[in-house]
C-alpha positions in Angstrom: -3.6 74.5 99.0 -7.1 74.8 97.4 -7.3 78.4 98.6 -4.1 79.3 96.7 -5.4 77.8 93.5 -8.7 79.7 93.8 -6.8 83.0 94.5 -4.5 82.4 91.6 -7.5 81.8 89.3 -9.3 85.0 90.5 -6.1 87.0 90.0 -5.6 85.5 86.5 -9.1 86.3 85.4 -8.8 89.8 86.7 -5.5 90.4 84.9 -7.0 89.0 81.6 -10.1 91.2 82.0 -8.0 94.4 82.6 -5.7 93.5 79.7 -8.7 93.1 77.3 -10.2 96.4 78.4 -6.9 98.2 77.8 -6.4 96.6 74.4 -9.9 97.6 73.3 -9.4 101.2 74.5 -6.2 101.5 72.5 -7.8 100.1 69.3 -9.9 103.3 68.9 -13.2 101.5 68.3 -16.2 102.2 70.5 -16.4 99.8 73.4 -20.2 99.5 73.4 -22.6 99.4 70.5 -26.0 97.7 70.0 -24.5 94.4 69.0 -22.1 94.1 71.9 -24.8 95.1 74.3 -27.1 92.4 72.9 -24.3 89.8 73.1 -23.5 90.7 76.6 -27.1 90.5 77.6 -27.4 87.0 76.0 -24.2 85.8 77.7 -25.5 87.2 81.1 -28.8 85.5 80.7 -27.2 82.1 79.9 -24.8 82.6 82.8 -27.6 83.3 85.2 -29.3 80.1 84.3 -26.2 78.0 84.3 -25.0 79.5 87.6 -28.4 78.9 89.2 -28.5 75.3 88.2 -24.9 74.8 89.4 -25.7 76.2 92.8 -28.8 74.0 93.1 -26.8 70.9 92.2 -24.1 72.0 94.6 -26.6 72.4 97.5 -28.2 69.1 96.7 -24.9 67.3 96.6 -23.8 68.9 99.8 -27.1 68.0 101.5 -26.9 64.4 100.3 -23.3 63.9 101.4 -24.1 65.5 104.8 -27.1 63.3 105.4 -25.9 59.9 104.0 -22.1 60.1 104.6 -22.2 62.5 107.5 -19.4 64.5 105.8 -20.0 67.9 104.2 -19.0 68.1 100.6 -17.6 71.6 100.9 -16.3 73.3 104.0 -17.1 76.9 105.0 -17.0 79.4 102.1 -15.7 77.1 99.4 -19.2 76.6 98.0 -19.6 80.3 97.6 -16.1 80.6 96.0 -16.9 77.8 93.6 -20.2 79.4 92.6 -18.5 82.8 92.0 -15.9 81.1 89.9 -18.4 79.1 87.8 -20.5 82.3 87.2 -17.5 84.4 86.3 -15.8 81.9 84.1 -19.1 81.0 82.4 -19.8 84.6 81.6 -16.3 85.2 80.2 -16.4 82.1 78.0 -19.9 82.7 76.7 -19.2 86.4 76.0 -16.0 85.5 74.1 -17.8 82.8 72.2 -20.8 84.9 71.2 -18.5 87.8 70.1 -16.3 85.4 68.1 -19.2 83.6 66.4 -21.5 86.6 66.0 -24.4 84.8 67.8 -27.3 87.0 68.6 
């Protein structure tokens, strides 16, 4: 059941990204300029730090539950999928927010 939710989230994010790219191409404005490159770089830097801290917290929580409760927090590849989703969604949200607010 969790796998279906994760797959649906990945597909939804992909569809939204493709829709946005097509909308920007039809608008006639350049897709990349100095401002958007700087905003994208800032969002990517923040995403890197947030994603790194999330993965460290996830590994620590998994280690503690394994040692003290003898039950792993996440099975098989779900930790990797969770980390990818957190990184992807964080980048999309930060990039949208920085573009909207004009933060540099």
